[in-house]
N, CA and C atoms as an extended XYZ file, in Angstrom:
216
Properties=species:S:1:pos:R:3:atomname:S:1:resname:S:1:resid:I:1 pbc="F F F"
N       201.151      286.649     -180.032 N   MET     1
C       200.045      286.827     -180.837 CA  MET     1
C       200.389      287.704     -181.672 C   MET     1
N       199.872      287.379     -183.219 N   ASN     2
C       200.253      288.267     -184.013 CA  ASN     2
C       198.688      289.029     -184.586 C   ASN     2
N       198.709      290.263     -184.239 N   ASN     3
C       197.826      291.117     -184.665 CA  ASN     3
C       198.045      291.960     -185.772 C   ASN     3
N       198.960      291.572     -186.632 N   GLY     4
C       199.278      292.356     -187.709 CA  GLY     4
C       199.751      293.972     -187.477 C   GLY     4
N       200.419      294.194     -186.552 N   MET     5
C       201.139      295.131     -186.175 CA  MET     5
C       202.448      295.069     -185.920 C   MET     5
N       203.177      295.698     -186.656 N   PRO     6
C       204.485      295.820     -186.966 CA  PRO     6
C       205.289      296.328     -185.216 C   PRO     6
N       206.170      295.818     -185.150 N   VAL     7
C       206.783      295.954     -183.650 CA  VAL     7
C       208.364      296.441     -183.874 C   VAL     7
N       208.863      297.266     -183.238 N   ILE     8
C       210.161      297.776     -183.318 CA  ILE     8
C       210.647      297.700     -181.822 C   ILE     8
N       212.135      297.432     -181.650 N   LEU     9
C       212.930      297.595     -180.311 CA  LEU     9
C       213.502      298.988     -180.242 C   LEU     9
N       212.926      300.003     -180.045 N   GLY    10
C       213.529      301.423     -179.812 CA  GLY    10
C       214.769      301.560     -179.708 C   GLY    10
N       215.221      302.334     -179.250 N   GLU    11
C       216.776      302.454     -179.116 CA  GLU    11
C       217.383      301.469     -178.127 C   GLU    11
N       218.356      300.569     -178.551 N   PHE    12
C       218.944      300.004     -177.287 CA  PHE    12
C       220.643      300.418     -177.812 C   PHE    12
N       221.481      300.083     -176.960 N   GLY    13
C       222.881      300.493     -176.776 CA  GLY    13
C       223.353      300.011     -175.596 C   GLY    13
N       224.735      300.435     -175.656 N   CYS    14
C       225.692      300.107     -174.271 CA  CYS    14
C       226.601      301.036     -174.173 C   CYS    14
N       226.551      301.893     -173.199 N   LEU    15
C       227.509      303.011     -172.796 CA  LEU    15
C       229.142      302.491     -172.658 C   LEU    15
N       230.081      302.810     -173.146 N   VAL    16
C       231.383      302.741     -173.065 CA  VAL    16
C       231.928      303.077     -171.740 C   VAL    16
N       231.708      302.208     -170.698 N   HIS    17
C       232.408      302.598     -169.770 CA  HIS    17
C       233.404      301.208     -169.278 C   HIS    17
N       233.458      300.022     -170.128 N   SER    18
C       234.200      299.257     -169.967 CA  SER    18
C       235.164      298.721     -171.152 C   SER    18
N       236.224      298.536     -171.000 N   LYS    19
C       236.865      297.908     -172.449 CA  LYS    19
C       236.755      296.556     -172.660 C   LYS    19
N       235.840      295.792     -172.239 N   ASP    20
C       235.063      294.482     -171.989 CA  ASP    20
C       234.710      294.468     -173.436 C   ASP    20
N       235.444      294.273     -174.653 N   SER    21
C       234.791      294.345     -175.877 CA  SER    21
C       234.035      293.192     -176.039 C   SER    21
N       234.429      291.827     -175.678 N   VAL    22
C       233.975      290.500     -175.729 CA  VAL    22
C       232.193      290.492     -175.291 C   VAL    22
N       232.364      291.081     -173.782 N   SER    23
C       230.660      291.421     -173.443 CA  SER    23
C       230.214      292.267     -174.202 C   SER    23
N       230.611      293.439     -174.692 N   ARG    24
C       229.581      294.345     -175.423 CA  ARG    24
C       229.271      293.621     -176.716 C   ARG    24
N       230.178      292.924     -177.487 N   HIS    25
C       230.029      292.088     -178.737 CA  HIS    25
C       228.824      291.176     -178.375 C   HIS    25
N       229.066      290.484     -177.655 N   ASN    26
C       227.822      289.252     -177.203 CA  ASN    26
C       226.642      290.174     -176.754 C   ASN    26
N       226.812      291.171     -175.893 N   TYR    27
C       225.534      292.116     -175.748 CA  TYR    27
C       224.552      292.294     -176.825 C   TYR    27
N       225.359      293.005     -177.934 N   PHE    28
C       224.608      293.492     -179.114 CA  PHE    28
C       224.000      292.189     -179.875 C   PHE    28
N       224.924      291.563     -180.149 N   GLU    29
C       224.566      289.957     -180.654 CA  GLU    29
C       223.377      289.328     -180.422 C   GLU    29
N       223.632      289.278     -178.910 N   ALA    30
C       222.291      288.823     -178.384 CA  ALA    30
C       220.887      289.640     -178.228 C   ALA    30
N       220.923      290.600     -178.167 N   ILE    31
C       219.652      291.675     -178.551 CA  ILE    31
C       219.332      291.343     -179.517 C   ILE    31
N       220.284      291.707     -180.691 N   ILE    32
C       219.718      291.726     -182.137 CA  ILE    32
C       219.214      290.460     -182.450 C   ILE    32
N       219.780      289.141     -182.116 N   LYS    33
C       219.356      288.116     -182.638 CA  LYS    33
C       217.913      287.648     -182.034 C   LYS    33
N       217.811      288.105     -180.683 N   GLU    34
C       216.539      287.783     -180.149 CA  GLU    34
C       215.424      288.328     -180.743 C   GLU    34
N       215.585      289.594     -180.819 N   ALA    35
C       214.650      290.618     -181.428 CA  ALA    35
C       214.031      290.328     -182.657 C   ALA    35
N       215.292      289.869     -183.891 N   VAL    36
C       214.972      289.118     -185.132 CA  VAL    36
C       214.019      287.852     -185.135 C   VAL    36
N       214.674      287.135     -184.170 N   SER    37
C       213.642      285.778     -183.791 CA  SER    37
C       212.069      285.827     -183.688 C   SER    37
N       211.671      287.076     -183.084 N   TYR    38
C       210.463      287.392     -182.871 CA  TYR    38
C       209.766      287.947     -184.127 C   TYR    38
N       210.626      288.435     -185.076 N   GLY    39
C       210.153      289.409     -186.093 CA  GLY    39
C       210.090      290.831     -185.582 C   GLY    39
N       210.912      291.259     -184.653 N   ILE    40
C       211.286      292.675     -184.266 CA  ILE    40
C       212.192      293.339     -184.926 C   ILE    40
N       211.989      294.437     -185.093 N   CYS    41
C       213.231      295.289     -185.823 CA  CYS    41
C       213.941      295.943     -184.750 C   CYS    41
N       215.006      295.666     -184.503 N   PRO    42
C       215.703      296.523     -183.572 CA  PRO    42
C       216.523      297.440     -184.126 C   PRO    42
N       216.321      298.789     -183.118 N   ILE    43
C       217.175      300.074     -184.066 CA  ILE    43
C       218.245      300.417     -182.675 C   ILE    43
N       219.425      300.536     -183.399 N   PHE    44
C       220.373      300.635     -182.414 CA  PHE    44
C       220.788      301.970     -182.407 C   PHE    44
N       221.062      302.516     -180.811 N   TRP    45
C       221.100      304.043     -180.250 CA  TRP    45
C       222.443      304.184     -180.099 C   TRP    45
N       223.107      305.335     -180.501 N   ASP    46
C       224.207      305.533     -180.302 CA  ASP    46
C       224.434      307.302     -179.878 C   ASP    46
N       225.109      307.409     -178.673 N   ASN    47
C       225.400      308.972     -178.518 CA  ASN    47
C       226.517      309.844     -179.028 C   ASN    47
N       227.170      308.743     -179.834 N   GLY    48
C       228.651      309.449     -180.334 CA  GLY    48
C       229.793      308.696     -179.724 C   GLY    48
N       229.356      307.509     -178.745 N   GLU    49
C       230.511      306.747     -178.443 CA  GLU    49
C       230.853      305.598     -179.462 C   GLU    49
N       230.041      305.527     -180.342 N   GLU    50
C       230.276      303.974     -181.003 CA  GLU    50
C       230.612      304.567     -182.535 C   GLU    50
N       229.768      305.458     -183.054 N   LEU    51
C       229.830      305.871     -184.512 CA  LEU    51
C       230.755      307.400     -184.695 C   LEU    51
N       231.724      307.313     -185.463 N   ASP    52
C       232.338      308.904     -185.450 CA  ASP    52
C       231.485      309.291     -186.681 C   ASP    52
N       230.606      310.107     -186.628 N   ARG    53
C       229.850      310.842     -187.499 CA  ARG    53
C       230.598      311.781     -188.543 C   ARG    53
N       231.661      312.209     -188.117 N   ASN    54
C       232.649      313.109     -188.780 CA  ASN    54
C       233.363      312.086     -190.057 C   ASN    54
N       233.536      311.018     -189.745 N   ASN    55
C       234.789      310.102     -190.644 CA  ASN    55
C       233.717      308.969     -191.116 C   ASN    55
N       232.436      309.049     -190.426 N   LEU    56
C       231.600      307.636     -190.991 CA  LEU    56
C       232.415      306.459     -190.891 C   LEU    56
N       232.964      306.187     -189.505 N   THR    57
C       233.682      305.200     -189.234 CA  THR    57
C       233.276      304.720     -187.881 C   THR    57
N       233.251      303.474     -187.403 N   TRP    58
C       233.090      302.871     -186.382 CA  TRP    58
C       234.347      303.229     -185.142 C   TRP    58
N       233.804      303.605     -184.015 N   ARG    59
C       235.071      303.825     -182.934 CA  ARG    59
C       235.442      302.291     -182.367 C   ARG    59
N       234.548      301.400     -182.387 N   HIS    60
C       234.828      299.937     -181.811 CA  HIS    60
C       234.482      299.116     -182.724 C   HIS    60
N       235.063      298.389     -183.576 N   PRO    61
C       234.733      297.348     -184.830 CA  PRO    61
C       233.901      296.495     -184.077 C   PRO    61
N       234.170      295.938     -182.725 N   ASP    62
C       233.114      294.658     -182.358 CA  ASP    62
C       231.910      295.273     -182.377 C   ASP    62
N       231.564      296.518     -182.166 N   VAL    63
C       229.896      296.558     -182.405 CA  VAL    63
C       229.333      296.963     -183.885 C   VAL    63
N       230.131      296.946     -184.873 N   ASP    64
C       230.143      297.025     -186.225 CA  ASP    64
C       229.952      295.358     -186.312 C   ASP    64
N       230.630      294.762     -186.157 N   GLU    65
C       230.427      293.144     -186.458 CA  GLU    65
C       229.384      292.467     -185.550 C   GLU    65
N       228.847      292.915     -184.435 N   ALA    66
C       227.707      292.718     -183.807 CA  ALA    66
C       226.552      292.879     -184.556 C   ALA    66
N       226.560      294.104     -185.128 N   LEU    67
C       225.436      294.678     -185.423 CA  LEU    67
C       225.267      293.918     -186.834 C   LEU    67
N       226.008      293.434     -187.529 N   VAL    68
C       225.715      292.867     -189.000 CA  VAL    68
C       225.661      291.249     -188.772 C   VAL    68
N       226.262      290.686     -187.487 N   SER    69
C       226.226      289.274     -187.495 CA  SER    69
C       225.039      288.482     -187.740 C   SER    69
N       223.864      289.255     -187.509 N   ILE    70
C       222.417      288.321     -187.809 CA  ILE    70
C       222.591      287.900     -189.235 C   ILE    70
N       223.307      288.538     -190.337 N   HIS    71
C       223.278      288.386     -191.499 CA  HIS    71
C       224.076      287.301     -192.152 C   HIS    71
N       225.117      286.929     -191.314 N   ASP    72
C       226.046      285.911     -191.517 CA  ASP    72
C       225.350      284.434     -191.801 C   ASP    72
């Protein structure tokens, strides 16, 4: 039901315990696409494992690709 209220998907993320980059990419892509399909704004959360804030680079390129894949 649309009551004219904006909805966001507060922080979502995936801790880096596994080197299974395919599953991590699929997880991020699925969360983002599903949220956007419902008009929900997804907000990515990072504890420093994904984004190197000192060098402004991604530590794991698959995350970057998944986060922008909905715009392709």
